[in-house]
C-alpha positions in Angstrom: 0.0 0.0 0.0 1.2 3.5 -0.8 -0.9 4.9 2.1 0.1 3.6 5.5 -2.6 4.5 8.1 -1.6 5.8 11.5 -0.5 3.3 14.1 -0.8 3.5 17.8 2.6 5.1 18.6 3.1 3.6 22.0 6.2 4.0 24.1 9.4 2.8 22.4 10.0 2.5 18.7 7.2 1.9 16.2 8.4 1.0 12.7 6.4 2.3 9.7 8.5 1.3 6.7 11.5 -1.0 6.4 14.4 -1.0 3.9 14.1 -4.0 1.5 10.3 -4.5 1.7 9.1 -7.0 -0.9 6.6 -4.5 -2.3 6.8 -0.7 -2.6 10.3 -0.5 -1.2 11.4 3.0 -0.3 14.9 1.8 0.5 14.5 3.4 4.0 13.6 2.4 7.5 11.2 5.0 8.9 9.6 5.0 12.3 8.5 6.9 15.4 10.3 6.7 18.8 8.4 7.8 21.9 10.3 8.0 25.2 9.1 8.6 28.7 11.0 11.2 30.7 14.1 9.7 32.2 14.4 6.8 29.7 17.3 6.1 27.4 17.5 4.8 23.8 20.7 3.6 22.1 21.4 2.8 18.5 24.4 1.0 17.0 22.5 0.2 13.7 25.1 -0.1 10.9 23.2 2.4 8.7 23.1 6.1 8.0 20.6 7.6 10.5 18.7 10.8 10.9 16.9 11.5 14.2 14.5 14.3 14.0 13.0 15.7 17.3 9.3 16.2 17.0 8.3 17.0 20.6 9.9 17.2 24.0 13.4 17.8 25.4 16.2 15.3 24.9 20.0 15.0 25.1 21.6 13.5 22.0 24.9 11.7 22.6 27.2 10.7 19.7 30.3 9.0 20.9 29.9 10.9 24.2 29.4 14.3 22.6 26.2 15.8 23.9 23.7 18.0 22.1 20.5 19.1 23.9 17.3 19.9 22.0 13.9 21.1 22.8 10.7 21.4 20.7 7.1 22.2 21.6 5.5 22.8 18.2 6.1 21.2 14.8 4.2 24.1 13.2 5.7 27.1 14.9 9.3 26.0 15.6 12.1 24.9 13.4 13.6 21.4 13.9 16.6 19.9 15.7 18.1 16.9 14.0 21.0 14.6 14.5 22.5 13.0 11.4 25.1 10.2 11.7 26.9 7.6 9.6 26.9 3.8 9.9 29.7 3.8 12.4 28.3 6.2 15.0 27.0 5.1 18.4 23.9 7.1 19.3 22.3 7.5 22.8 19.2 9.6 23.5 18.2 10.6 27.0 14.6 11.9 27.3 14.5 14.8 29.7 10.7 15.1 29.2 8.2 12.8 27.4 9.5 13.0 23.9 8.8 12.0 20.3 11.5 11.5 17.6 11.2 10.4 13.9 14.1 8.1 12.9 15.1 7.4 9.3 17.9 5.1 8.3 19.3 3.6 5.1 22.3 1.6 3.9 25.3 3.8 3.3 28.9 2.5 3.4 30.3 6.0 3.3 31.8 7.5 6.5 31.2 11.1 7.4 31.3 13.3 10.5 28.2 13.4 12.7 26.2 16.6 12.3 23.7 18.2 14.7 21.3 20.7 13.0 19.9 23.2 15.5 16.9 25.3 14.8 19.2 28.2 13.9 20.7 26.1 11.1 17.4 25.5 9.3 15.6 28.3 7.3 11.9 28.8 7.0 11.5 29.1 3.2 8.2 30.6 2.1 7.7 28.8 -1.2 5.0 30.0 -3.5 4.8 33.4 -1.9 3.8 36.2 -4.3 2.4 33.7 -6.8 -0.8 31.7 -7.5 -2.8 34.2 -5.4 -1.1 32.7 -2.3 -3.0 29.5 -2.8 0.3 27.5 -2.6 2.3 29.5 -0.1 3.8 27.2 2.5 6.8 26.8 4.8 9.6 24.5 3.6 12.5 23.6 5.9 15.3 21.7 4.2 17.4 20.2 7.0 20.1 18.6 4.8 20.6 17.7 1.2 23.6 17.4 -1.2 24.6 21.0 -0.5 25.5 20.3 3.2 25.6 16.5 3.4 27.4 15.4 0.3 28.1 11.8 1.5 24.6 11.2 2.7 22.1 8.8 1.0 19.2 10.8 2.4 17.6 14.2 2.0 15.5 15.4 4.9 13.1 18.3 5.4 9.7 19.5 6.6 6.7 21.3 5.1 4.0 23.3 7.0 0.9 23.6 4.9 -1.4 26.5 5.7 -5.1 25.5 6.0 -6.8 25.1 2.7 -3.6 25.6 0.6 -1.4 23.4 -1.6 2.2 22.2 -1.3 4.5 20.1 -3.5 3.1 22.4 -6.2 3.2 22.8 -9.2 3.0 19.0 -9.6 6.4 17.6 -9.7 8.1 14.2 -9.7 11.5 12.5 -9.4 12.7 8.9 -9.7 14.1 8.8 -6.2 11.8 7.2 -3.5 10.3 9.5 -0.9 8.3 9.3 2.3 5.8 11.8 3.7 4.7 11.5 7.3 1.7 13.8 8.4 0.5 15.6 11.5 -2.4 18.1 11.7 -3.4 21.0 13.8 -6.0 20.4 15.2 -5.2 16.7 15.3 -8.6 15.7 13.8 -7.7 17.5 10.5 -7.2 15.9 7.1 -5.8 16.6 3.7 -5.3 14.9 0.4 -2.2 13.4 -1.2 -2.1 12.9 -4.9 0.1 10.2 -6.4 -0.2 10.2 -10.1 -3.9 9.9 -10.8 -4.7 8.4 -7.4 -5.9 10.5 -4.5 -5.5 9.5 -0.8 -7.2 11.1 2.2 -4.5 11.6 4.9 -5.0 12.1 8.6 -2.8 12.7 11.7 0.0 10.1 11.9 -0.5 8.7 8.3 2.4 8.0 6.0 2.6 8.0 2.2 5.2 6.2 0.1 6.0 8.1 -3.1 7.5 5.8 -5.7 7.7 5.1 -9.5 8.4 8.7 -10.4 4.8 9.7 -9.7 3.7 13.4 -9.3 2.6 14.2 -5.8 0.9 17.5 -5.0 -0.7 17.8 -1.6 -3.5 19.9 -0.1 -4.8 20.5 3.4 -8.5 21.0 4.3 -9.7 24.5 5.2 -9.3 25.1 9.0 -6.5 22.6 9.4 -2.8 23.1 9.2 -0.9 20.2 7.8 2.7 19.3 8.6 4.7 16.6 7.0 8.2 15.2 7.2 9.7 14.5 3.8 12.6 12.3 3.3 14.2 11.2 -0.1 16.6 8.4 -0.7 19.3 9.1 -3.3 19.7 6.4 -6.0 23.2 5.1 -6.8 24.5 7.3 -9.6 21.4 9.4 -9.6 21.1 11.6 -6.5 18.2 13.8 -5.8 19.1 17.5 -6.7 15.8 19.1 -7.6 12.3 18.1 -8.7 11.0 17.8 -12.2 7.9 20.0 -12.7 5.1 19.1 -15.0 5.6 21.6 -17.8 1.9 22.1 -18.4 1.5 23.6 -15.0 4.6 25.7 -14.5 3.0 28.9 -15.8 1.2 29.3 -12.5 4.5 30.2 -10.8 4.9 33.4 -12.9 4.2 36.5 -10.8 2.1 38.1 -13.5 0.2 34.9 -14.4 -3.4 35.7 -15.1 -5.4 33.6 -12.7 -9.2 33.9 -12.3 -10.6 35.8 -10.6 -8.2 38.7 -11.0 -7.6 40.6 -7.7 -9.2 44.0 -7.6 -12.1 43.1 -9.8 
C-alpha cells in the first residue's frame, strides 16, 4: 500500500517502513520513537541515520558528545536533527516525554556526525507572491547534497497553511520519498495525490512516493498540515531538484493571469 494509516505510537520505537520490503520498497527504514521522561534509547545500527525531534526535550549523545534539543511545536518551531553515519553510536536521554522520527538507510560512506539546530534551518516561504497565495507554504530543508554530500538521504519538513497546496506545481522525481503527516488540530485531514490516485491523509499517516509519480498535496480548510519529507538518493542518480510538469509551470509566474483577477 502506498498509504500507510496511522499506528498507535506507543512508548518505544514503532516501525512504519523497512528497507528492503518485498513491495513498494522506499529503501528506507522509517519509524517513530516515543520516550518517557528519564528513559534512554541507544542505537548501533550499521546504517546512516537521521533522528528528528518532533516533541519534547532530549539530550543526543554521539560517541559521548552531547547536544541538547527542545521542541514544543512542529508548526511554529524549526527542527533539531542529529545525522550520523553507519559507524556512529547514538544515545538519547529523554528529559521530558518526547517523540522522535528516525530514518535510516544503507550507506557505506563515512562522514562526520552533524547536529542541526533550529538556527541552522531556514523557514523558506515557497509560492509566496504567486498563485494568489494558494500554494504559499513553509519549507524547511534540513540537509541535502549541498550540506551533506556523502549522505544517501535528503530530509526536510513542510508546513501547509489551512486550505492551501504544497508540493506544487505538480512535480516528480525517480528517487523514492516518504511523507509523514501531522495536523493542527489533530482531527484534521488533507489529500495526497500520487499520479492519478488521491488519498485522504490524517494525523499520523504516512505515504510512500514511488515510481516517479507526481505528488501535489492539499490541506483541508481550517486545518494546518505538517509533513516530514525524506528522499533516498539512488546510486549514480542523487536527488538534486524536482521535475515540474511543464503544463502547470505557468502558474509560478508572478504576472500569471489567474481567475478571478484581484481587484475586480
